[in-house]
C-alpha positions as CSV (number, residue, x, y, z in Angstrom):
1,M,0.4,-182.4,115.5
2,T,0.4,-179.2,113.4
3,D,2.9,-179.2,110.5
4,T,5.5,-176.7,111.6
5,S,8.0,-177.3,108.7
6,T,7.4,-173.8,107.4
7,Q,6.1,-172.0,110.5
8,D,8.0,-173.2,113.5
9,R,8.9,-169.7,114.9
10,V,7.1,-168.7,118.2
11,I,7.0,-165.0,119.1
12,I,7.7,-164.4,122.8
13,F,5.6,-161.5,124.1
14,D,6.7,-160.5,127.6
15,T,4.1,-158.6,129.8
16,T,6.1,-158.5,133.1
17,L,6.0,-154.7,133.1
18,R,2.2,-154.6,132.5
19,D,0.4,-157.7,133.7
20,G,3.2,-158.6,136.1
21,E,3.1,-155.2,137.8
22,Q,-0.6,-155.7,138.4
23,S,0.2,-158.2,141.2
24,P,-0.8,-156.5,144.4
25,G,2.3,-154.9,145.9
26,A,4.5,-155.5,142.9
27,T,4.6,-151.9,141.6
28,M,8.0,-151.0,140.1
29,T,9.8,-147.7,139.9
30,H,10.5,-145.9,136.7
31,D,14.2,-146.9,136.7
32,E,13.5,-150.5,137.6
33,K,11.1,-150.8,134.6
34,L,13.8,-149.3,132.3
35,E,16.4,-151.7,133.6
36,I,14.1,-154.8,133.2
37,A,13.1,-153.6,129.7
38,S,16.7,-153.3,128.7
39,L,17.5,-156.9,129.9
40,L,14.4,-158.2,128.1
41,D,15.6,-156.5,124.9
42,E,19.1,-158.0,125.3
43,M,17.6,-161.4,126.0
44,G,15.8,-161.5,122.6
45,V,12.2,-161.0,123.7
46,D,10.2,-160.2,120.5
47,V,7.6,-158.0,122.0
48,I,7.7,-156.1,125.3
49,E,4.4,-154.9,126.7
50,A,5.9,-152.0,128.5
51,G,2.7,-150.8,130.4
52,F,-0.7,-149.4,130.3
53,P,-0.1,-145.7,129.4
54,I,-3.6,-144.4,130.3
55,A,-3.3,-145.8,133.8
56,S,-1.1,-143.0,135.2
57,E,1.5,-140.4,134.2
58,G,4.2,-142.7,135.6
59,D,3.1,-145.6,133.4
60,F,3.0,-143.3,130.4
61,A,6.5,-141.9,131.1
62,A,8.0,-145.4,131.6
63,V,6.4,-146.8,128.3
64,S,7.6,-143.7,126.4
65,E,11.1,-144.0,127.7
66,I,11.3,-147.7,127.0
67,A,10.1,-147.1,123.5
68,K,12.8,-144.5,122.9
69,N,15.6,-146.8,124.3
70,S,14.6,-150.1,122.7
71,K,17.0,-151.6,120.2
72,N,15.5,-154.8,119.0
73,S,12.1,-155.6,120.6
74,V,8.7,-154.4,119.5
75,I,7.4,-152.1,122.2
76,C,3.7,-152.4,123.0
77,G,1.3,-150.3,125.0
78,L,-2.0,-151.6,126.3
79,S,-5.3,-149.8,125.9
80,R,-9.0,-150.4,126.5
81,A,-11.4,-150.2,123.6
82,K,-11.7,-146.5,124.0
83,V,-10.4,-143.8,121.6
84,G,-8.7,-141.9,124.4
85,D,-6.9,-145.0,125.7
86,I,-5.7,-145.8,122.2
87,D,-4.5,-142.3,121.5
88,R,-2.6,-142.3,124.8
89,A,-1.0,-145.7,124.0
90,W,0.1,-144.4,120.6
91,E,1.7,-141.3,122.1
92,A,3.7,-143.5,124.4
93,V,5.0,-146.1,121.9
94,K,5.2,-144.0,118.7
95,H,9.0,-143.3,119.2
96,A,9.9,-147.0,119.2
97,A,11.6,-148.4,116.1
98,R,8.9,-151.0,116.1
99,P,5.7,-149.8,118.0
100,R,2.5,-151.8,118.7
101,I,-0.9,-150.9,120.1
102,H,-2.7,-153.6,122.0
103,T,-6.4,-152.9,122.6
104,F,-8.9,-155.2,124.4
105,I,-12.5,-155.6,125.5
106,G,-14.2,-158.3,127.5
107,T,-16.4,-160.5,125.3
108,S,-17.7,-163.2,127.6
109,P,-21.3,-162.9,129.0
110,Q,-19.8,-161.9,132.3
111,H,-17.8,-159.1,130.8
112,R,-20.4,-157.9,128.4
113,A,-22.6,-157.3,131.3
114,I,-20.2,-154.7,132.8
115,P,-20.7,-152.0,130.2
116,N,-24.2,-153.3,129.5
117,L,-23.6,-153.9,125.8
118,D,-25.4,-156.4,123.7
119,M,-23.5,-158.5,121.1
120,D,-24.2,-156.1,118.2
121,E,-23.3,-153.0,120.2
122,M,-20.0,-154.6,121.3
123,A,-19.2,-155.7,117.8
124,D,-19.6,-152.0,116.7
125,V,-17.2,-150.9,119.4
126,I,-14.6,-153.4,118.3
127,H,-14.8,-152.3,114.7
128,Q,-14.6,-148.6,115.5
129,T,-11.7,-148.9,118.0
130,V,-9.5,-151.4,116.1
131,T,-10.0,-149.3,113.0
132,H,-8.9,-146.2,114.9
133,A,-5.9,-148.0,116.2
134,R,-4.9,-149.2,112.8
135,N,-5.1,-145.6,111.4
136,L,-2.4,-144.7,113.9
137,C,-0.1,-147.8,113.8
138,D,0.3,-150.7,111.3
139,N,1.0,-153.2,114.2
140,I,-2.2,-153.8,116.1
141,Q,-3.0,-156.5,118.6
142,W,-6.5,-157.1,119.7
143,S,-7.7,-159.3,122.6
144,P,-11.2,-160.5,123.4
145,M,-10.8,-160.5,127.2
146,D,-12.1,-163.7,128.9
147,A,-12.1,-165.4,125.5
148,T,-12.2,-168.9,126.9
149,R,-15.6,-168.2,128.5
150,T,-17.0,-166.5,125.4
151,E,-19.5,-168.3,123.2
152,D,-17.8,-170.0,120.2
153,D,-20.0,-168.3,117.6
154,Y,-19.6,-164.9,119.1
155,L,-15.8,-165.3,119.5
156,C,-15.5,-166.2,115.8
157,R,-17.6,-163.2,114.9
158,V,-15.6,-160.6,116.8
159,V,-12.3,-162.1,115.8
160,E,-13.3,-161.7,112.2
161,I,-14.4,-158.1,112.8
162,A,-11.0,-157.3,114.4
163,I,-9.1,-158.8,111.5
164,K,-11.2,-156.9,108.9
165,A,-10.6,-153.7,110.9
166,G,-6.8,-154.2,110.7
167,A,-5.6,-156.2,113.6
168,T,-2.4,-158.1,112.8
169,T,-2.3,-160.2,116.0
170,I,-5.3,-161.7,117.7
171,N,-4.6,-162.7,121.3
172,I,-6.9,-165.3,122.9
173,P,-6.7,-164.6,126.7
174,D,-7.6,-167.2,129.4
175,T,-8.1,-164.2,131.6
176,V,-9.3,-166.1,134.7
177,G,-7.2,-169.3,134.3
178,Y,-10.3,-171.4,133.6
179,T,-9.4,-173.4,130.5
180,A,-7.5,-176.8,130.2
181,P,-4.9,-177.8,127.5
182,A,-7.3,-179.7,125.2
183,E,-9.8,-176.8,125.3
184,S,-7.0,-174.3,124.7
185,A,-5.9,-176.1,121.6
186,K,-9.5,-176.6,120.4
187,I,-10.2,-172.9,120.5
188,I,-7.2,-172.0,118.4
189,R,-8.0,-174.7,115.8
190,M,-11.7,-173.5,115.7
191,L,-10.6,-170.0,114.9
192,L,-8.2,-171.0,112.3
193,E,-10.8,-173.2,110.6
194,R,-13.8,-170.9,110.9
195,V,-12.6,-167.3,110.7
196,P,-12.0,-165.7,107.2
197,G,-8.5,-164.2,107.1
198,A,-7.2,-166.2,110.1
199,D,-4.3,-167.5,108.0
200,D,-3.1,-164.0,107.4
201,I,-2.6,-163.0,111.0
202,I,-0.8,-164.2,114.1
203,F,-2.8,-165.9,116.9
204,A,-1.5,-165.4,120.4
205,T,-2.2,-167.0,123.8
206,H,-2.3,-165.4,127.2
207,C,-2.9,-167.8,130.0
208,H,-3.4,-167.3,133.7
209,N,-2.4,-169.9,136.3
210,D,-5.4,-170.0,138.6
211,L,-5.6,-173.8,138.1
212,G,-1.9,-174.3,137.7
213,M,-2.2,-175.0,134.0
214,A,-0.9,-171.8,132.4
215,T,2.2,-173.2,130.7
216,A,0.4,-176.4,129.6
217,N,-2.4,-174.3,128.1
218,A,0.0,-172.0,126.3
219,L,2.0,-174.9,124.7
220,A,-1.2,-176.6,123.7
221,A,-2.3,-173.5,121.9
222,V,1.0,-173.3,120.1
223,D,0.7,-176.9,119.0
224,A,-2.7,-176.0,117.6
225,G,-1.4,-173.1,115.5
226,A,-0.9,-170.1,117.8
227,R,2.5,-168.4,117.1
228,Q,2.8,-166.0,120.0
229,I,2.9,-166.7,123.7
230,E,2.3,-163.9,126.2
231,C,4.2,-164.6,129.4
232,T,6.1,-163.0,132.3
233,I,9.4,-163.6,134.1
234,N,8.8,-165.9,137.1
235,G,5.1,-166.2,136.1
236,L,4.5,-162.9,137.8
237,G,0.9,-161.6,137.4
238,E,-2.5,-161.0,138.8
239,R,-3.8,-163.6,141.3
240,A,-1.9,-166.9,140.7
241,G,0.2,-165.3,137.9
242,N,0.7,-166.0,134.2
243,T,2.5,-168.4,131.9
244,A,6.2,-168.2,132.9
245,L,8.6,-167.2,130.1
246,E,11.3,-169.5,131.4
247,E,9.0,-172.5,131.5
248,V,7.7,-172.3,127.9
249,V,11.1,-171.5,126.4
250,M,12.9,-174.3,128.2
251,A,10.0,-176.7,127.6
252,M,10.4,-176.1,123.9
253,R,14.1,-176.5,124.1
254,V,14.2,-179.7,126.2
255,R,11.3,-181.4,124.3
256,N,12.1,-180.3,120.8
257,D,11.3,-183.8,119.7
258,I,7.5,-183.2,120.3
259,M,7.5,-179.4,120.3
260,P,9.7,-178.5,117.3
261,Y,9.3,-174.7,117.8
262,Q,12.0,-172.1,118.0
263,T,12.4,-168.7,119.8
264,G,15.0,-166.1,119.7
265,I,15.6,-166.1,123.5
266,D,19.1,-166.2,124.9
267,T,18.3,-168.7,127.7
268,T,21.6,-168.0,129.5
269,K,20.1,-164.7,130.7
270,I,17.1,-166.3,132.3
271,M,18.4,-166.6,135.8
272,N,19.8,-163.1,136.0
273,L,16.5,-161.7,134.8
274,S,14.5,-163.9,137.2
275,R,16.5,-162.6,140.2
276,M,16.2,-159.0,139.0
277,V,12.4,-159.3,138.7
278,A,12.2,-161.0,142.1
279,T,14.2,-158.2,143.6
280,V,12.3,-155.2,142.2
281,S,8.9,-156.7,142.5
282,G,9.3,-157.9,146.1
283,F,7.9,-161.4,145.0
284,P,10.6,-164.0,145.9
285,V,10.8,-167.1,143.8
286,Q,9.6,-170.2,145.5
287,Y,12.3,-172.7,146.1
288,N,10.7,-175.4,144.0
289,K,9.7,-173.2,141.1
290,A,10.4,-174.8,137.8
291,I,13.7,-173.6,136.1
292,V,14.5,-170.7,138.3
293,G,13.8,-172.0,141.9
294,K,16.6,-172.5,144.3
295,N,16.0,-176.2,144.4
296,A,15.6,-176.6,140.6
297,F,19.1,-178.0,140.3
298,A,19.5,-179.3,143.9
299,H,19.8,-182.9,144.9
300,E,19.5,-184.3,148.4
301,S,18.5,-187.9,147.9
302,G,21.5,-190.3,148.2
303,I,20.4,-192.2,145.1
304,H,20.1,-188.9,143.2
305,Q,23.5,-187.6,144.4
306,D,25.2,-190.9,143.4
307,G,23.6,-190.7,139.9
308,M,24.6,-187.1,139.5
309,L,28.2,-187.8,140.4
310,K,28.3,-190.5,137.7
311,S,26.4,-188.6,135.0
312,A,24.4,-185.4,135.4
313,D,21.8,-186.4,132.9
314,T,20.5,-189.2,135.1
315,F,18.5,-186.7,137.1
316,E,18.8,-183.3,135.3
317,I,17.0,-182.8,131.9
318,M,18.8,-179.4,131.4
319,R,22.1,-178.0,132.4
320,P,22.4,-175.2,135.0
321,E,24.5,-173.2,132.6
322,D,21.7,-173.3,130.0
323,V,19.8,-170.8,132.2
324,G,22.8,-168.8,133.3
325,L,23.8,-170.7,136.5
326,S,27.4,-171.5,137.2
327,E,28.2,-175.0,138.4
328,T,30.1,-173.6,141.4
329,N,28.9,-171.1,144.0
330,L,31.6,-168.5,144.4
331,V,31.9,-167.7,148.1
332,M,32.6,-164.1,149.0
333,G,34.0,-162.9,152.3
334,K,35.6,-160.0,154.2
335,H,38.9,-160.3,152.2
336,S,37.1,-159.9,148.9
337,G,37.8,-156.7,147.1
338,R,35.7,-154.3,145.0
339,A,36.7,-155.9,141.7
340,A,35.5,-159.3,142.9
341,L,32.3,-157.9,144.2
342,R,31.6,-156.0,141.0
343,S,32.2,-159.2,139.0
344,K,30.0,-161.3,141.2
345,L,27.2,-158.8,141.1
346,A,27.5,-158.5,137.3
347,D,27.1,-162.3,137.2
348,L,23.9,-161.9,139.2
349,G,22.5,-159.3,136.9
350,Y,23.5,-156.1,138.7
351,D,25.4,-153.5,136.7
352,L,26.6,-150.8,139.1
353,A,28.1,-147.4,138.6
354,D,31.2,-146.5,140.6
355,N,29.2,-144.5,143.2
356,Q,26.7,-147.3,143.6
357,L,29.5,-149.9,144.0
358,K,31.1,-147.8,146.6
359,D,27.9,-147.7,148.7
360,V,27.3,-151.4,148.2
361,F,30.9,-152.3,149.1
362,V,30.6,-150.6,152.5
363,R,27.5,-152.6,153.3
364,F,29.1,-155.8,151.9
365,K,32.1,-155.3,154.3
366,A,29.8,-154.7,157.2
367,L,27.9,-157.9,156.4
368,A,31.2,-159.8,155.9
369,D,32.3,-158.8,159.4
370,R,29.1,-160.5,160.8
371,K,29.1,-163.6,158.6
372,K,31.8,-166.2,157.9
373,E,30.8,-166.7,154.3
374,I,28.6,-164.7,152.0
375,F,26.8,-166.6,149.2
376,E,25.0,-165.5,146.1
377,D,21.6,-165.3,147.9
378,D,23.2,-163.1,150.6
379,L,24.3,-160.7,147.8
380,I,20.9,-160.7,146.2
381,A,19.3,-159.9,149.6
382,L,21.9,-157.2,150.1
383,M,21.1,-155.6,146.8
384,R,17.3,-155.9,147.5
385,D,17.9,-153.8,150.7
386,T,20.4,-151.4,149.0
387,T,18.2,-150.6,146.1
388,S,15.4,-149.2,148.3
389,D,17.0,-145.7,148.0
390,A,16.6,-145.2,151.7
391,E,18.5,-142.0,151.9
392,H,15.6,-140.3,150.1
393,D,12.9,-141.8,152.2
394,T,10.6,-139.7,154.4
395,I,11.1,-142.2,157.4
396,Q,14.5,-143.6,158.2
397,L,15.6,-145.9,161.0
398,N,18.5,-144.4,163.0
399,H,18.5,-146.5,166.2
400,L,16.8,-149.7,167.5
401,R,17.4,-151.6,170.7
402,V,15.1,-154.3,171.9
403,V,14.8,-156.2,175.1
404,C,13.2,-159.7,174.9
405,G,13.2,-163.1,176.6
406,T,11.1,-165.2,178.9
407,S,10.4,-162.3,181.3
408,G,8.3,-159.5,179.9
409,P,7.5,-157.0,178.8
410,Q,9.3,-157.1,175.5
411,T,10.4,-153.5,174.6
412,A,11.8,-151.6,171.7
413,E,13.7,-148.3,172.1
414,M,13.7,-146.6,168.7
415,T,14.8,-143.4,167.0
416,L,13.3,-142.5,163.6
417,E,14.3,-139.6,161.4
418,I,11.0,-138.3,160.0
419,E,11.4,-135.6,157.4
420,G,14.8,-134.8,158.7
421,K,13.8,-134.6,162.4
422,D,14.8,-137.3,165.0
423,C,12.0,-138.7,167.0
424,T,12.5,-141.2,169.9
425,T,10.1,-143.5,171.8
426,T,10.0,-146.8,173.8
427,A,7.2,-149.2,173.1
428,T,6.2,-152.6,174.3
429,G,4.6,-155.5,172.4
430,D,3.9,-159.2,172.2
431,G,7.5,-160.1,171.3
432,P,10.4,-157.9,169.9
433,V,9.0,-157.5,166.4
434,D,5.6,-156.4,167.6
435,A,7.3,-154.0,170.0
436,A,9.3,-152.6,167.2
437,F,6.2,-152.2,164.9
438,N,4.4,-150.5,167.8
439,A,7.3,-148.1,168.2
440,V,7.1,-147.1,164.6
441,K,3.4,-146.5,164.9
442,E,3.8,-144.3,167.9
443,L,6.4,-142.2,166.1
444,F,4.5,-142.2,162.8
445,P,0.8,-142.7,163.4
446,H,-1.0,-144.4,160.5
447,D,-4.1,-146.5,159.6
448,A,-2.3,-148.9,157.3
449,R,-3.2,-152.6,157.9
450,L,-0.5,-155.3,158.1
451,Q,-1.6,-158.0,155.7
452,L,1.5,-160.2,155.6
453,Y,4.7,-160.6,157.7
454,Q,7.1,-163.2,156.3
455,V,10.7,-164.1,157.3
456,H,13.1,-166.5,155.7
457,A,16.8,-167.1,155.9
458,V,18.5,-166.6,152.6
459,T,21.4,-168.9,153.5
460,E,22.1,-171.6,156.0
461,G,23.6,-171.2,159.5
462,T,22.9,-169.2,162.6
463,D,24.6,-166.2,161.1
464,A,22.3,-166.2,158.0
465,Q,20.7,-163.1,156.8
466,A,17.0,-162.8,157.4
467,T,14.9,-161.4,154.5
468,V,11.7,-159.9,155.8
469,S,8.7,-159.1,153.6
470,V,5.9,-156.9,154.8
471,R,2.7,-156.3,152.9
472,M,0.5,-153.4,154.0
473,E,-2.8,-152.0,152.8
474,E,-4.3,-148.5,153.1
475,N,-7.5,-147.5,151.4
476,G,-7.2,-150.1,148.7
477,K,-3.5,-149.4,148.1
478,I,-1.2,-152.4,148.7
479,V,2.5,-152.2,149.0
480,M,5.3,-154.6,149.8
481,G,8.3,-153.6,152.0
482,Q,11.4,-155.7,152.2
483,S,14.7,-155.6,154.0
484,A,17.6,-158.0,154.9
485,D,19.9,-158.1,157.9
486,T,21.5,-160.7,160.1
487,D,19.4,-159.3,162.9
488,T,15.8,-160.4,162.2
489,V,14.2,-157.6,164.3
490,V,16.2,-154.9,162.5
491,A,15.3,-156.4,159.2
492,S,11.6,-156.5,160.3
493,A,11.6,-152.8,161.4
494,R,13.3,-151.7,158.2
495,A,10.8,-153.7,156.0
496,Y,7.9,-152.1,157.9
497,I,9.4,-148.7,157.4
498,N,10.1,-149.4,153.7
499,A,6.4,-150.3,153.2
500,L,5.3,-147.1,155.0
501,N,7.6,-145.0,152.7
502,K,6.0,-146.7,149.7
503,L,2.5,-145.9,151.0
504,L,3.5,-142.3,151.3
505,I,4.5,-142.3,147.7
506,R,1.3,-144.1,146.6
507,R,-0.8,-141.5,148.5
508,E,0.3,-139.0,145.9
509,K,-0.6,-141.1,142.9
510,T,-3.8,-142.1,141.3
511,K,-4.5,-145.8,141.7
512,P,-3.9,-147.5,138.2
513,Q,-7.0,-149.1,136.6
514,D,-7.0,-152.8,136.2
515,A,-6.6,-154.3,132.7
């Protein structure tokens, strides 16, 4: 094991707002990005990769605003190995108290073939662009994209060039989730041993989860000498996602005997941030997800329950309160007041202004009249539906009545408000949801393709709220719509309409380029 007696601090670099947002359908609004960045800053994240400024005006504005508002974290902007990208990234982050430029280029044979550069030509590009970045900012991170499939000799060569050009952090990305823990560690050790100047900079690791080994690969790299982990909340990210922040932080905390590394993360904020990211991204956390999943601290087996009653550490290696969970689940109901609702929502990570609370309270009371008990997951679903800012949407659902049963046809009578004008139709379909979707399409014709329709009950019982997720695609643009209601058909229609409203917004924007 690496001697960590004098270098046991691991920098946590969160890229939820950049790599996480590249998950198809996970686009976040400007205000949502600012809110997540604020929570990350409070949590103690060392570096926040706030976005990819050259990708769009919206991304630039969000990164710039986050940079101006940050209090503790380094604020980083991503750029390709292009002067224009680097200049744009600097313009976005330069107002931060601690700015960073992160520039990258693909160095594997597969990626060198894309710009048709040979090894020498690419080496020149790396030298020129890293030098340019360092002339703007004294905190430069450089990444050889697809490093784990890059030839060892060439990887050492370009890392040395980047260090000599002024890079202060060298990130080694497993861009396609190809590597394994032993190999991940071997690469870091090789670079530390072979590259001149390697002892003077920080090595970082960025692991994707395509083979389910992202967290293991990241921790193996740290054990070999890397001192920065790039990760996201809930492991959000392209394809199968990234190393999950909560997993690496809690792994180091729980297994400090074999991984004696420290971070500055306040772990009690993990659960609130996980729920917030799940809400705004539209990517629900799977029940059996490590640390933050609904079942992470649940026990059904009689043997496990008996052991838990006698001593919690028989079957739990961490305490729920370590990640911000309370031991009891406060049940809310129709007799609960505004103060109780505000307090409970604050516990769940939602800080509402008075006007927002007033609107949510009305919806809460309406839900309480239909459900006997309202649990935390009900409130999260309610907030997910509330934060859609529906009053400003082009399309709004005003009325829906469905007829269904064993005797067809199933029909949906619907009234939509489209750009302020009420439109009504009656449509049929193969079931009530299909009928409702057909009614929407009759009133608002479109060519968007339904890619996913998913329903799950957020709590138990026949009066449980249904949360419906709808993913739609139009001309390469993918959006996720969500809604929650005790009536599954109503939730379905609203989710479908929510997705359409997002597509209308996306039509007006330039599609961001992939990193």
